[in-house]
N, C-alpha and C positions, 0 to 999 in steps of 0.2 A: 232380710226378706227370704221367705221360703221359695224354693224352686218350683215354678209353675209347670204345668203340663196340659196337653190337650188329648182327649180321646174322642174320636169321631165314631159314634155308636149307632147301631141299628136296633130299633125297638121292635122289629118283627112286624107281622101283618095286623096285629090287634089284640090277640089273646095274651094276657100277661104270662101265661104258662110257656109261651114261645119266645120270651125274652131270655137270652142266654145268661148263665151265671156270671160270665165275664163282664157282660154289660151291666148287670145288676151291681157287681162289685164296684165298677167305675162310677155309677150313679151314686152309690153310697159314700164314695170318697170325694165326690165333687164339691166344690164351693160355688160353682156357677153352671147353669144349664142354658144352652143357647139353641134356638131352633124355630121352626115354623110354628105358628100359634097352636094348632091342634096337637102337634107332637109334644110340645112343652107341656100342654095341659094334661098329658098322660103321666107326668112326674108329680108325685105327691110332695107338697111343700113340707119343709122341716126347718128347724132352727139351724142357722149357719149356711143355708142354701139360698142363692138368689137365682130367680128365673128370669130369662131374657127372651120372651116371645117376640117374633117379628113376622112381617108379611112374607109370603112365598116368593115375591119377586125381587128380593134384596139379598140373594145368596152371597154375593161377593162382599157386601157391607157386613153381613152377619159373620162371614168368615174372618174379615179383618178385625171386627170387634172381639171375636174369640181369641185371635192371635195376640191382640194387644193386651187382653186380660191375662193370658198365660205368661206373656213377657213381663207382666207386673207381678207375677207370683201366684196367680190364681190357678185353681185346679178345675179345668173347664171341660165339660162334656158337650159336644155338639151332637144333637140328636136328629136322626132321620127315621122315617118308618122303614120297614123292610130291612134292606142291607144298605149301608151308607155309601158303598162303592157302586151301586147300580142306579144310575140316573138320580143321584142324591148328593149329599153335602161333602163327601170326601173329595171329589174332583173340584168342587168350588173352592174348598179350603186350599187345595194345592195350587189352584190358579192364583189365588191371593198370595200364597207363600212365594210363588215363583217371581211375582212382580213387586213384592213388598220389600220392606227394609231388610237389610242383610242379617240383623240380629235375630229375626224370626226363625232363621234356618237352624239356629242352635237349640230350639225348643224340643222337648220330648213330645213327639206326636205319634199316636197310635191309632190305627183303624180297627175297630172291633166289629166283626161281621155279625149280621143278623139274618133271619129267615126272610127271604124276599116274598113279595106278593105272588110273583111268578111261581116259585116253588111251593108255596102254600096252596095256591089254586090247583097246581098240577097234582099235588098229593091228595087233595080232596076229591078230585075227579078220577084219579087212578094213576096213570103214568103217561100222559100225552107227550111228555118231553123225554121219553125213554130211549130215543135215538137222537140223531143230530138235530139241533134246533138253533134258532137265533132269537134275540130279543130286540125289539125296535120301539123307540119312544115316538109316538105319533104326534106329539106336540111340534108345531112349526115355529115356536117362539125363538128357538136358538138354531134352527136350520130350515132351509127353504123347502116348500112342498115338493118341488121336482126331485130333490134328493131323497125325500121319503118315498116317493113313488118309484124311483130307480131302485132303491134297496128292496122294496116290496117285490118288484118284478124279478130281481135277481135271486131273492130268497125263494120265490115260487119256482123259478127255473131250476134252482139247486135242490128243490123238493125238501126244504127244511120245514119242520114244524115251526110255528112262529108265535112268540109271546109279545103282546102289545101292551105297553105302559101308556098311561094318559090317553085313553082312546077317544074321549069325548068330554067336552066341557061347555059351559054356557057361552064362552067366548069363541069356541070352535065347534058349533053344533053340526056343521056339514062335513067335517073332516073324516069321520068314521064311515059315512055313507060313500065317500069317494074311495076310501080304502077297500070297502066291500066290493065296489064296482071293479076296481083293479084286480082283486083276487078272483072274482067270478070270471073275469076275462082270462086270467092267467091259469087258473086251477080248475075251472068248471064249477058246477053247482052242488056237487055231491060231497065235497070235503067237509068233515065235521068241524064245528067251531064251538068252543066253550066260552060262555059268559059267566064269570065267577065274581060275584059282587060281595064286598065286605067279608071276605073269607076269615074265619076264626072269630067273628064277632056275632052277637045276637041277631044282627041284620043280614047274616049270610044268605045268599041266594045263588044257586047253580042252575044253569040251563045249557043243555047241549042240543044244538040244531045243525042243520046243514047250511052251507054257504048260501044256497038258494033261498032258504027260509030266514036267514039272518037279517035283522034290521038295526039301523044305527041307534034307535031308541031303546034297545036292549042293554045299552051300556051308559055309564056315567063315569066320573073321575074316580069312583071307588071300585070300579070294575076292572078286573084283569081279563083280557081276551086272549085265548089261545086257539090258534088255527092248526089243525092236524096236517101231517104230510099225506101223501097218497097212500101210505101204509097204515095210517092210524085207524084203529078199529074201535067199535063199540060192542061191549058185552052186555046184552040185555038180561035183566034179572028182576025179580019181584020188587026189590027195593031200588035204590038209585043205580042207574047203569054205570058201567066202568068204561072210561075212555083211556085207551093206551096205545102206544106206538111200539111195535116189536123191536127187539134189540138188533135184529139182522135186517139188512137191506138186500140180501141175496134172494 
């Protein structure tokens, strides 16, 4: 039996040009691809490759399946969008590894980084994350809303720029509205906020407004939301404006 391995790989924000050569090499060497349905759909079928798409709510089952296949000698790539270590499959796989059979710990496991939606959106807009910032997942599926609100208020008090993942879904249509209310109370209405949807794809849309103008329906699950700090600035110009945060807080 050949020795199996696992690579947990980030496919980037959408444009195939933003997939790293390291990830491409792992995909080319794989015997099996495991991941959420739309991410696996980004992988071209070929002879000798088996695709294992699954629902987004079965991360631990998906991770255990990948570990079992690698233990059986398969060359497995677990795919995430963006970077696999940012609110994605790397943590889920290690949760399964920690509580699973002891022999899983002998596997060759690598995490292959990718370009996150947060960084892709920031680059498109300019450099809103140019100084200290934090990233917060707004989904309350795995943590309670009071904890999300506490972190929002503390980040606002610390004057971080903030990048929000999973801002709004059909199951959580009211969550982002509550977030915007908290931020307006903590930061005022003038803070710039970026709504960057489907960055690097043909459906890309960027919108920069103030917190006072922001509405929850400006975002969906394909949108990255970045709120500036008190230092974040907008450079107006004839084409798209530039949003950036200066390097100095002095």
